[in-house]
C-alpha positions as CSV (number, residue, x, y, z in Angstrom):
1,X,-11.0,-8.7,23.9
2,X,-7.7,-8.7,25.8
3,X,-5.5,-5.9,24.5
4,X,-2.2,-6.8,22.9
5,X,1.1,-5.2,24.1
6,X,1.5,-1.6,22.8
7,X,4.2,-0.8,20.3
8,X,6.9,1.3,22.0
9,X,9.1,3.9,20.4
10,X,12.6,2.9,21.5
11,X,13.1,-0.9,21.6
12,X,16.4,-1.6,19.8
13,X,16.0,-3.7,16.7
14,X,12.4,-2.7,16.1
15,X,10.9,-0.6,13.3
16,X,10.0,2.3,15.6
17,X,13.5,2.5,16.9
18,X,14.8,2.8,13.3
19,X,12.3,5.6,12.6
20,X,13.7,7.7,15.4
21,X,17.4,6.8,14.8
22,X,17.6,6.4,11.1
23,X,14.7,8.1,9.4
24,X,14.3,11.2,11.5
25,X,17.9,12.4,11.0
26,X,17.3,12.3,7.2
27,X,14.0,14.1,7.7
28,X,15.6,16.9,9.8
29,X,18.2,17.4,7.1
30,X,15.5,17.7,4.5
31,X,13.5,20.2,6.5
32,X,16.6,22.3,7.1
33,X,17.5,22.2,3.4
34,X,13.9,23.0,2.3
35,X,13.7,26.5,3.8
36,X,16.3,29.2,4.7
37,X,15.7,28.8,8.4
38,X,17.7,31.0,10.8
39,X,20.3,29.7,13.2
40,X,17.8,29.5,16.1
41,X,15.4,27.4,14.1
42,X,18.1,25.0,12.9
43,X,19.4,24.6,16.4
44,X,15.9,23.9,17.7
45,X,15.5,21.2,15.1
46,X,18.8,19.5,16.0
47,X,18.0,19.7,19.7
48,X,14.7,18.0,19.1
49,X,16.5,15.3,17.1
50,X,19.0,14.6,19.9
51,X,16.3,14.7,22.6
52,X,14.0,12.3,20.8
53,X,16.8,9.7,20.1
54,X,18.5,9.5,23.5
55,X,17.0,12.0,25.9
56,X,14.0,12.7,28.1
57,X,10.7,14.1,26.9
58,X,10.5,17.8,27.5
59,X,7.2,19.4,28.1
60,X,5.8,21.6,25.3
61,X,6.3,25.3,25.7
62,X,4.1,27.2,23.4
63,X,1.6,30.0,23.1
64,X,-0.5,27.9,20.6
65,X,-4.0,27.0,21.7
66,X,-3.3,23.3,21.8
67,X,-1.1,23.5,24.9
68,X,-3.8,22.4,27.4
69,X,-4.4,19.3,25.3
70,X,-0.7,18.3,25.1
71,X,-0.3,18.9,28.8
72,X,-3.0,16.4,29.4
73,X,-1.9,13.9,26.7
74,X,1.7,13.9,28.1
75,X,1.0,14.1,31.8
76,X,2.4,10.7,32.5
77,X,5.4,11.1,30.1
78,X,7.1,14.4,30.9
79,X,10.6,13.8,32.0
80,X,10.7,10.1,31.0
81,X,12.9,8.7,28.2
82,X,11.4,9.0,24.7
83,X,12.0,5.3,24.2
84,X,9.4,4.5,26.9
85,X,6.6,6.3,25.1
86,X,4.2,4.5,22.7
87,X,5.3,4.8,19.1
88,X,2.0,6.5,18.2
89,X,2.4,9.2,20.9
90,X,6.1,9.7,20.4
91,X,5.8,10.2,16.6
92,X,2.9,12.6,16.9
93,X,4.7,14.6,19.6
94,X,7.9,14.7,17.5
95,X,6.0,16.3,14.6
96,X,4.3,18.8,16.9
97,X,7.6,19.8,18.4
98,X,9.1,20.1,14.9
99,X,6.4,22.7,14.0
100,X,7.2,24.6,17.2
101,X,10.9,24.5,16.4
102,X,10.4,26.2,13.0
103,X,8.0,28.8,14.2
104,X,4.9,27.5,12.6
105,X,2.6,28.7,15.3
106,X,4.2,32.2,15.4
107,X,4.4,35.0,16.1
108,X,6.8,35.9,13.3
109,X,7.3,35.6,9.6
110,X,7.4,31.8,9.6
111,X,3.9,31.4,11.1
112,X,1.8,29.0,9.0
113,X,4.7,28.1,6.7
114,X,4.6,24.3,6.0
115,X,8.1,22.9,6.6
116,X,7.2,19.9,4.3
117,X,5.8,22.0,1.4
118,X,8.9,21.7,-0.9
119,X,8.7,17.9,-0.8
120,X,5.0,17.8,-1.3
121,X,4.8,20.2,-4.3
122,X,7.9,18.9,-6.0
123,X,6.2,15.5,-6.1
124,X,3.4,17.0,-8.2
125,X,5.8,18.1,-11.0
126,X,7.1,14.8,-12.0
127,X,6.9,12.5,-15.1
128,X,5.2,9.9,-12.9
129,X,2.3,12.3,-12.2
130,X,2.0,13.2,-15.9
131,X,1.8,9.5,-16.8
132,X,-0.9,8.9,-14.2
133,X,-2.9,11.8,-15.5
134,X,-2.5,10.4,-19.1
135,X,-3.7,7.0,-17.9
136,X,-7.1,8.5,-17.0
137,X,-8.1,8.0,-20.6
138,X,-8.0,4.2,-20.0
139,X,-10.5,4.4,-17.2
140,X,-12.9,6.6,-19.2
141,X,-13.4,3.8,-21.8
142,X,-13.7,1.0,-19.2
143,X,-16.9,-0.7,-18.0
144,X,-18.3,0.6,-14.7
145,X,-17.0,-2.2,-12.5
146,X,-13.5,-2.2,-14.1
147,X,-13.2,1.5,-13.6
148,X,-14.5,1.3,-10.1
149,X,-12.1,-1.5,-9.0
150,X,-9.1,0.2,-10.7
151,X,-9.8,3.5,-9.0
152,X,-10.1,1.8,-5.6
153,X,-6.8,0.1,-6.0
154,X,-5.1,3.2,-7.2
155,X,-6.3,4.9,-4.0
156,X,-5.1,1.9,-2.0
157,X,-1.6,1.8,-3.4
158,X,-1.1,5.5,-3.5
159,X,2.2,6.6,-4.9
160,X,3.4,3.3,-6.2
161,X,4.5,4.8,-9.5
162,X,3.9,1.9,-11.8
163,X,0.3,1.5,-10.8
164,X,-1.2,4.9,-11.1
165,X,-4.7,4.7,-12.6
166,X,-4.0,1.7,-14.8
167,X,-6.7,-0.9,-15.0
168,X,-6.2,-4.2,-13.3
169,X,-7.6,-7.5,-14.4
170,X,-9.8,-7.6,-11.3
171,X,-9.9,-7.9,-7.5
172,X,-6.8,-9.4,-6.0
173,X,-4.6,-9.0,-9.1
174,X,-1.6,-7.7,-7.2
175,X,0.0,-10.4,-5.1
176,X,0.6,-8.1,-2.2
177,X,-3.1,-7.6,-1.5
178,X,-3.4,-9.6,1.7
179,X,-7.2,-9.0,2.4
180,X,-9.9,-7.7,0.1
181,X,-13.2,-6.7,1.4
182,X,-14.0,-4.4,-1.5
183,X,-17.2,-6.4,-2.3
184,X,-18.6,-5.3,1.1
185,X,-17.8,-1.7,0.3
186,X,-19.5,-1.7,-3.0
187,X,-22.5,-3.6,-1.7
188,X,-23.0,-1.1,1.1
189,X,-22.7,1.9,-1.2
190,X,-24.9,0.4,-4.0
191,X,-27.6,-0.3,-1.4
192,X,-27.5,3.2,0.1
193,X,-29.7,6.1,-0.9
194,X,-28.6,9.8,-0.9
195,X,-25.4,8.5,0.8
196,X,-22.8,10.6,2.6
197,X,-19.4,9.1,2.3
198,X,-16.7,10.3,4.7
199,X,-13.1,10.0,3.3
200,X,-10.4,10.4,5.9
201,X,-7.3,11.4,3.8
202,X,-3.8,10.4,4.4
203,X,-1.0,11.8,2.2
204,X,-0.9,14.8,-0.1
205,X,0.6,15.0,-3.6
206,X,0.5,11.8,-5.7
207,X,-1.4,9.9,-3.0
208,X,-4.2,12.5,-2.8
209,X,-4.6,12.5,-6.6
210,X,-6.1,9.0,-6.8
211,X,-8.2,9.7,-3.7
212,X,-9.8,12.6,-5.5
213,X,-10.4,10.7,-8.7
214,X,-12.1,8.0,-6.6
215,X,-14.2,10.7,-5.0
216,X,-15.2,12.0,-8.4
217,X,-16.2,8.5,-9.5
218,X,-18.4,8.0,-6.4
219,X,-20.1,11.4,-7.0
220,X,-20.5,10.9,-10.7
221,X,-22.0,7.4,-10.4
222,X,-24.4,8.3,-7.6
223,X,-22.7,6.0,-5.1
224,X,-22.3,9.1,-3.0
225,X,-24.5,12.1,-3.0
226,X,-22.0,14.0,-0.8
227,X,-18.4,13.3,0.3
228,X,-16.9,14.8,3.4
229,X,-13.1,14.9,3.0
230,X,-11.2,15.1,6.3
231,X,-7.8,16.7,6.1
232,X,-5.2,17.6,8.7
233,X,-5.6,21.1,10.2
234,X,-1.8,21.6,10.1
235,X,1.3,19.9,8.6
236,X,1.8,16.5,10.1
237,X,3.9,13.4,9.4
238,X,5.8,15.0,6.5
239,X,3.3,14.4,3.7
240,X,-0.1,14.4,5.3
241,X,-2.7,16.4,3.3
242,X,-4.0,19.8,4.4
243,X,-6.4,22.1,2.7
244,X,-3.5,23.8,0.8
245,X,-2.5,20.4,-0.5
246,X,-6.1,19.6,-1.6
247,X,-6.3,22.9,-3.6
248,X,-2.9,22.2,-5.2
249,X,-4.1,18.8,-6.5
250,X,-7.4,20.3,-7.7
251,X,-5.5,23.0,-9.7
252,X,-3.2,20.3,-11.1
253,X,-6.2,18.4,-12.4
254,X,-8.0,21.5,-13.8
255,X,-4.9,22.6,-15.7
256,X,-3.7,19.2,-17.0
257,X,-3.1,18.7,-20.6
258,X,-5.4,15.7,-20.7
259,X,-9.0,16.6,-21.3
260,X,-10.4,13.8,-19.1
261,X,-8.2,15.0,-16.2
262,X,-9.5,18.6,-16.7
263,X,-13.1,17.4,-16.7
264,X,-12.5,15.5,-13.4
265,X,-10.9,18.6,-11.9
266,X,-13.7,20.8,-13.0
267,X,-16.3,18.4,-11.6
268,X,-14.6,18.3,-8.3
269,X,-14.2,22.1,-8.2
270,X,-17.9,22.5,-8.9
271,X,-18.8,19.8,-6.3
272,X,-16.9,21.9,-3.7
273,X,-18.8,25.0,-4.7
274,X,-22.1,23.1,-4.4
275,X,-21.3,21.5,-1.0
276,X,-21.2,18.0,-2.4
277,X,-17.4,17.7,-1.8
278,X,-16.9,19.2,1.6
279,X,-13.4,19.6,3.1
280,X,-13.2,19.4,6.9
281,X,-10.5,19.6,9.5
282,X,-10.4,18.7,13.2
283,X,-7.7,19.0,15.8
284,X,-8.2,15.3,16.6
285,X,-6.5,14.3,13.4
286,X,-3.2,15.6,14.8
287,X,-3.7,14.1,18.3
288,X,-1.6,11.2,19.6
289,X,-4.8,9.2,20.2
290,X,-6.6,6.3,18.6
291,X,-10.1,6.5,17.2
292,X,-11.4,5.0,20.4
293,X,-11.0,8.5,21.8
294,X,-13.1,10.3,19.1
295,X,-14.6,13.5,20.5
296,X,-18.3,13.8,20.6
297,X,-18.6,16.3,17.7
298,X,-16.6,14.2,15.3
299,X,-18.4,11.0,16.4
300,X,-21.7,12.7,15.5
301,X,-20.4,13.8,12.1
302,X,-19.1,10.3,11.2
303,X,-22.2,8.5,12.5
304,X,-24.2,10.1,9.6
305,X,-22.1,8.4,6.9
306,X,-23.2,5.4,4.9
307,X,-19.5,4.6,4.7
308,X,-16.2,6.0,6.0
309,X,-13.2,5.3,3.8
310,X,-10.1,5.5,5.9
311,X,-6.8,6.0,4.1
312,X,-3.3,5.0,5.0
313,X,-1.1,3.3,7.6
314,X,-1.4,5.9,10.4
315,X,-5.2,6.0,10.2
316,X,-5.2,2.2,10.4
317,X,-3.0,2.2,13.5
318,X,-5.4,4.6,15.1
319,X,-8.4,2.6,14.1
320,X,-7.4,-0.8,15.4
321,X,-4.9,0.3,18.1
322,X,-1.1,0.6,17.7
323,X,-0.4,-2.8,19.3
324,X,1.2,-6.1,18.5
325,X,-2.0,-7.9,17.7
326,X,-1.9,-11.5,16.7
327,X,-2.2,-11.2,12.9
328,X,-5.3,-13.5,12.9
329,X,-7.2,-11.1,15.1
330,X,-10.3,-10.3,13.1
331,X,-10.3,-6.7,11.8
332,X,-14.0,-6.4,12.2
333,X,-13.7,-7.2,15.9
334,X,-11.2,-4.4,16.4
335,X,-13.1,-1.8,14.4
336,X,-16.7,-2.4,15.2
337,X,-16.8,0.4,17.7
338,X,-16.4,3.0,14.9
339,X,-19.6,5.1,14.5
340,X,-20.2,4.2,10.8
341,X,-19.4,1.3,8.5
342,X,-15.7,1.7,7.7
343,X,-13.4,0.5,5.0
344,X,-9.7,0.8,5.5
345,X,-7.4,1.2,2.5
346,X,-4.0,0.6,3.9
347,X,-0.5,-0.1,2.5
348,X,1.4,-1.8,5.3
349,X,4.2,0.5,6.6
350,X,4.4,-0.5,10.3
351,X,4.2,-3.6,12.6
352,X,0.4,-3.7,13.1
353,X,-1.3,-6.6,11.2
354,X,-4.8,-7.9,11.6
355,X,-7.4,-10.0,9.8
356,X,-5.0,-12.5,8.2
357,X,-5.8,-16.2,7.7
358,X,-4.1,-18.6,10.1
359,X,-0.6,-19.3,9.0
360,X,-0.3,-16.4,6.5
361,X,1.9,-14.2,8.7
362,X,4.3,-17.1,9.2
363,X,4.5,-17.6,5.4
364,X,5.2,-14.0,4.9
365,X,7.8,-13.9,7.7
366,X,9.7,-16.7,6.0
367,X,9.4,-15.3,2.5
368,X,9.9,-11.5,3.2
369,X,10.8,-10.6,6.8
370,X,10.1,-6.9,6.0
371,X,6.5,-7.4,4.8
372,X,5.0,-5.5,7.7
373,X,6.9,-2.3,6.9
374,X,8.0,-2.3,3.3
375,X,4.9,-0.9,1.7
376,X,4.7,-3.8,-0.7
377,X,1.6,-5.3,0.9
378,X,-1.8,-3.9,1.5
379,X,-5.3,-4.6,2.8
380,X,-8.8,-3.5,2.0
381,X,-10.8,-4.3,5.2
382,X,-14.4,-3.6,6.1
383,X,-16.2,-3.4,9.4
384,X,-19.6,-2.3,10.5
385,X,-20.7,-0.9,13.9
386,X,-21.7,-3.5,16.4
387,X,-25.4,-3.5,17.3
388,X,-27.1,-4.5,20.6
389,X,-27.6,-8.0,19.2
390,X,-23.9,-8.3,18.4
391,X,-22.8,-7.6,22.0
């Protein structure tokens, strides 16, 4: 298949350009406000902001062990304008440089301090989260398939506050669901024995909460004997989930006022202690690379899964390639290199779109020009690895 043009970071009038010129200044203000950083840290953050908007890409200077990797990943980009880099690379490097600016990698008192923690943890102490936990009682009285489908859609839509864990009338209820391969997901899991499911997480807080409740459902119903939950090894993209974030959500569940939420939290806690819910990290998940570049050890781990559930917009971009694909390009053709069957749960928040029927993108362009980036549309898409006979 001929590759589509890559999405670049700095083309005026594009979504990536707005991220660097409109969204990042707000982000830097939030980071500075979130911790009492010293003048040198604040100055480093503001220099990064100026450089990434209108300057040249400076080489990373760090004592952290990832330096050799970044020197290789950026070898063709050092000294070039940020706007010429791919959006995927430039965003990833921006967040890596942000951690360096605040002293995350040490030495010093700020080593290991998550610059995004105030935002992540404040999100857990909200009326919306309390309402979502209370709604768990609805699922406990629902039939198996209704609960199953509601939990999948809650994990899909993440922090859309009015959805939470509430039951839907069935697949495709929300008009913004542009593709729904959930039947293939359930068929694959129902047909598997002693299945390992890999869940590649996306965001922390309110988005991780439905992911964990879905994981509990898979374990409790026997659709999964073991779930490997992949988290980021360090803070990334503001709200991406780390092990600290996982533990915060588990504690929230275990101490909730709602008995059903407490039971779910306790089951998940016990599953972790019994190696049935296994948190994992890998440096690849903070790399500016697509899943085409999976390292051998991670490929070997994922290849043992009966299913990989891949959450979120960034993971989707990394799976299919961060390119301007024609929207009718079959998702299965772009993802069939992945080492296990894979189901993407993705709310659209960037320009990539695949797997849509002919004419659907044009309809959306006419009705809602921001449909690719607004977060109001989503897909559940499934692909299986190609076999020799498929090639």
